[in-house]
N, C-alpha and C positions, 0 to 999 in steps of 0.2 A: 268220238264226231267226224274223226279223219274217215271211219268205213263210211259212214252213211252219206257225208258229204260226197264220196266217191260213189257211192251207188245214184243216188239222186246226179250228179253230173253225167255218170254212165245212162240213165233212164232218158236223158234230156237228149242225149246222141240217139239213142234207141229209137227214140219219139220221133226224131226229126227222118232218123233212114227209113221210119215204117212209114211216115207220110209222103216220103219220095218215091218209095217202094208202091203204094197203094194211088198214087197220084197217077202212075205211069197206066194204072187198068181203072182211072176216074172212080175211086172208091177212097171216102174217109175213112180215117183208123175205125168209130164206130160204126161203120157201114162191113167194113169187115169182121169187127168181131159179134155182128148180128150173124152175119152170113156163115163164119165158120162156128160159132154154136149150133147152127144147124146141122153144117155139115159131119159136125164129131159126133153128132145124136145119132148118124148111121141111118141108114134108108128106113124108112122112106124120106128122112130128111127133114121133118118135121118135131116141134114140142108146142105147149101150150105158149102163151102170150107170159103166165105166171111163170112157167120153169126158166125162159128167156130172161127172165127179171130178176129172178133168183140168181142165175149164174151172170149175169152182167153188171148186178148192185147197180140198177137204177130202178126209179120209181113208174107208177104204173102211166102215168101220164107221159114220160119220157119214154117207156116203150113204147106206148098208142101212138107214138108221134114218130116213132122208127120206124115200127112197119108201116106204118101209112105208107112214109117216104120210098121204102125198100117196094112196096107193092105199085107205088104210082110208077116206078122203074121196072117193072115188072121181074125182080129179081127172087121175091118171095107172093106167096099169094095164101089169102087165108080159107079154111075149109072147116067144115062141121066137121066136130070129134066122132068117129065112129061109136065112143060107148060113153057118151053124155052131150043130150039134144042141144044142151045150155053153153057149151063148152065150142070154141075153135080152135084149130092148130094151125100153127105159120109153119107153113112148109117152103123150102127152098124148090124155085123153077128150076128148067133145063140151064136155062141164062145165068140164074144165079149162081147154080153150082159150076156151069165153066168159069164164070168170072173169080168165084172164090177159091178155084184150085190152083189158076192163073195166078192168082193175088198170092196164095200161098208159097209157090214157087220163089215168087221174089223176094218176099219176107224171109225164106229159108237164105236165100242166097246173101240177103243184108246182117241176119244172123250168122252166116259163117262168116262173114266178111270182119263182122265185129268182134268172133272171137277168135281169130287165126292167130293172135298173139298168145295166147293160153294153150302152153303145152299139151299133148292129148291124157298126157299123163295126172296130168291134176285136173282134167274134167270134172271125174265122178267126185272128187273133194269139194270143190268149186261148186256142184250142184247142190252135193249134201248140205253144205254150209249154207246155201242161200234158201234151201227147203226149210232147215230148221227155224230160221227167220220166218220164212213164209206163214208155214202152216200156222201158228198160233195167230199170226193176222190175221186170217182167213176164216179163222175159225170164228171169232168175232166180229165180223165183217157185218155190216147192214147197207143195205140199199141208200143210193145218195138221195137228197131230195131236191 
């Protein structure tokens, strides 16, 4: 219990710090999550809505709403799939790419601040222990409703 309670408390602090960092870029955490997923996909920075839904563990209705809202802000665009006429791709716009890159720098700074008290010599073990808890959880994760 003491371990998971501490993880929960750390998660709350991280969530607050993330929200503060993203607010300076006029982003909500969910917006950053979608934009950063597209950014991580590499050029041309596009994914299907289904791939985004799977990666972000959200329902199709939630994903559609999020794409709509980001499209209204001109941060993403929908384009026809070049391989399947029935499908669309969600792609980062230039504005979306610039914004997510700026927000990522702010997030990395927050993460550095949060982890500053952990000695470098402990970081590898710390990351490995967290991974050993996270991997089984993610292998059974399903989208939220």
